[in-house]
C-alpha positions as CSV (number, residue, x, y, z in Angstrom):
1,M,-25.6,55.1,4.7
2,F,-25.5,57.2,1.6
3,Q,-23.2,54.1,-0.2
4,F,-25.7,52.1,1.3
5,I,-28.8,53.8,-0.2
6,K,-27.0,54.1,-3.1
7,N,-25.5,50.5,-3.7
8,A,-29.0,49.6,-3.1
9,L,-30.9,51.4,-6.0
10,E,-30.8,49.9,-9.0
11,N,-32.1,52.0,-12.3
12,K,-34.3,50.2,-14.7
13,D,-35.7,51.8,-17.4
14,G,-34.7,55.2,-15.6
15,A,-37.0,54.2,-12.6
16,L,-34.5,54.5,-9.6
17,M,-35.8,51.4,-7.6
18,M,-34.7,50.3,-4.3
19,Q,-36.5,47.2,-2.4
20,G,-39.5,47.5,-4.5
21,E,-40.0,51.7,-3.6
22,R,-39.4,53.9,-6.5
23,F,-37.1,57.1,-5.2
24,I,-37.1,60.3,-7.3
25,L,-34.6,63.2,-7.0
26,I,-35.9,66.3,-7.1
27,P,-34.3,69.8,-5.9
28,L,-35.2,70.4,-2.3
29,A,-36.8,74.1,-3.3
30,F,-39.4,71.9,-5.4
31,I,-41.0,71.0,-2.2
32,S,-40.8,73.5,0.1
33,Y,-42.4,75.6,-2.7
34,L,-45.1,73.6,-4.1
35,Q,-45.6,73.2,0.1
36,K,-45.7,76.7,0.4
37,N,-48.1,77.1,-2.9
38,I,-50.9,74.6,-1.6
39,E,-50.8,76.9,1.8
40,N,-51.0,79.2,-0.3
41,L,-54.2,77.9,-1.6
42,A,-55.4,75.7,0.5
43,G,-54.6,77.2,4.0
44,V,-52.7,76.7,6.5
45,D,-54.8,73.8,7.9
46,G,-55.5,72.4,4.2
47,A,-51.5,72.5,3.8
48,Y,-51.5,70.3,7.2
49,V,-54.5,67.5,6.2
50,M,-53.0,67.3,2.2
51,L,-49.1,67.2,2.9
52,T,-50.0,64.8,6.1
53,E,-52.2,62.8,4.7
54,A,-49.3,62.3,1.8
55,A,-46.8,61.6,4.5
56,Q,-48.4,58.9,6.3
57,M,-49.9,56.9,2.8
58,S,-46.2,57.0,1.4
59,G,-45.1,56.2,4.7
60,Q,-46.7,52.7,4.8
61,D,-44.7,51.5,2.0
62,V,-41.4,53.0,3.4
63,S,-41.9,51.2,6.8
64,Q,-42.0,47.8,4.1
65,T,-38.9,49.4,2.7
66,V,-37.7,49.8,6.5
67,M,-38.4,46.7,7.4
68,A,-37.0,44.6,4.4
69,I,-34.0,46.3,4.7
70,A,-33.6,45.9,8.8
71,K,-34.5,42.0,9.0
72,G,-35.6,42.2,11.8
73,L,-34.0,44.2,14.6
74,P,-36.1,45.7,17.7
75,F,-38.1,48.7,16.7
76,E,-36.1,51.2,17.7
77,Q,-33.3,50.3,15.6
78,Q,-35.4,50.3,12.9
79,V,-36.3,53.9,14.0
80,Q,-32.6,54.8,13.4
81,L,-31.8,53.1,10.3
82,F,-35.4,55.0,9.0
83,L,-33.7,58.4,10.1
84,R,-30.4,57.7,9.2
85,M,-31.9,56.9,5.5
86,N,-33.8,60.6,5.7
87,S,-30.9,62.0,6.7
88,A,-28.4,60.2,3.9
89,I,-31.0,61.7,1.8
90,G,-31.1,65.0,1.7
91,W,-34.1,65.6,4.2
92,G,-31.9,66.4,7.5
93,K,-30.4,65.4,10.4
94,Y,-32.6,63.7,13.3
95,E,-31.9,62.3,16.2
96,V,-33.9,60.4,18.7
97,K,-33.6,62.8,22.3
98,D,-36.4,60.5,24.4
99,L,-38.3,56.6,23.5
100,T,-40.6,54.9,25.9
101,M,-41.9,51.9,24.7
102,D,-45.1,51.6,27.4
103,P,-47.0,54.0,27.6
104,F,-44.9,54.7,24.1
105,K,-43.6,58.2,23.5
106,M,-40.2,59.5,21.2
107,V,-38.9,62.6,21.2
108,V,-37.2,63.5,17.3
109,K,-35.6,66.2,17.2
110,Y,-34.7,67.8,13.7
111,T,-31.9,70.0,12.2
112,N,-32.2,71.7,8.9
113,S,-35.6,70.7,8.1
114,Y,-36.9,71.1,4.3
115,I,-39.1,73.8,4.7
116,G,-36.8,76.2,6.9
117,D,-35.6,78.5,4.1
118,V,-38.7,79.2,2.4
119,Y,-40.4,80.5,6.2
120,G,-37.4,82.8,6.9
121,G,-38.2,81.5,10.3
122,K,-41.5,83.9,9.4
123,A,-44.0,81.3,10.0
124,D,-46.9,81.8,12.5
125,G,-47.1,78.0,13.6
126,P,-44.9,74.8,12.6
127,R,-44.6,73.9,8.9
128,C,-42.6,70.4,8.6
129,Y,-46.6,68.5,7.2
130,I,-44.4,66.2,5.6
131,T,-42.7,64.6,8.6
132,S,-45.2,65.1,11.0
133,G,-46.6,62.0,8.7
134,T,-44.7,60.0,9.2
135,K,-46.8,58.6,12.7
136,D,-47.9,55.8,9.8
137,L,-44.2,54.7,9.4
138,Y,-43.7,54.9,13.2
139,E,-47.3,52.8,13.3
140,S,-46.7,50.0,11.5
141,L,-42.8,49.6,12.8
142,L,-44.5,49.3,16.1
143,R,-47.7,47.1,14.8
144,A,-44.5,44.9,13.4
145,A,-42.5,44.8,16.7
146,G,-46.4,43.3,18.9
147,R,-47.9,46.7,19.0
148,D,-51.4,47.6,17.3
149,I,-51.4,51.9,19.0
150,K,-52.3,55.1,17.1
151,L,-50.1,57.2,17.9
152,K,-50.5,61.2,17.8
153,V,-47.7,63.5,16.1
154,T,-47.3,67.4,18.2
155,E,-44.3,69.8,16.2
156,T,-43.4,71.6,19.9
157,T,-40.8,73.6,18.1
158,C,-40.1,74.5,14.3
159,V,-36.8,75.8,12.1
160,A,-39.5,77.7,10.4
161,K,-41.4,79.6,12.9
162,G,-37.9,81.4,13.8
163,D,-36.5,77.6,16.3
164,P,-33.6,76.7,16.1
165,H,-34.1,73.5,15.4
166,C,-37.5,71.5,15.1
167,E,-39.0,68.9,17.4
168,F,-41.4,66.1,17.1
169,I,-43.4,64.1,19.9
170,Y,-45.3,60.6,18.9
171,E,-47.3,59.0,21.2
172,E,-49.7,57.0,22.4
173,D,-53.6,58.6,21.0
174,T,-56.0,57.1,23.8
């Protein structure tokens, strides 16, 4: 998958592009410490709102990239492609543990989270705000597959608070 991404990237005057989406390669520490500092300034709730909102907004764009690359594959395969892409660019390893379409429920296990090292297992709750924000990406993929539903996401375990992995439940928001 990494070779696929590498081959799909174009450098246009110093901007890395893939399917019209710009990529920026930055050290993980930048994102982790940015999140930690936002938390220090805005509190946990403020950081959650800011970072999930940013992830949701970018999820709209990334879903277009996934759909362009996947070219009509079923929702389940588009999700797998997105998760493999994230793993290939260093976000961690993702595994869909459960997926049902009606009613919609998807459980994703996430190991080697981008945020784990910053908190060292001492956070008082889940901290994978950016991954939580991917719900809009999944809503876009579902809409393209004919399911116009809103999702809610719950992070049930998180390495930032000492769990062995992170786990997310995406469910239809009724």
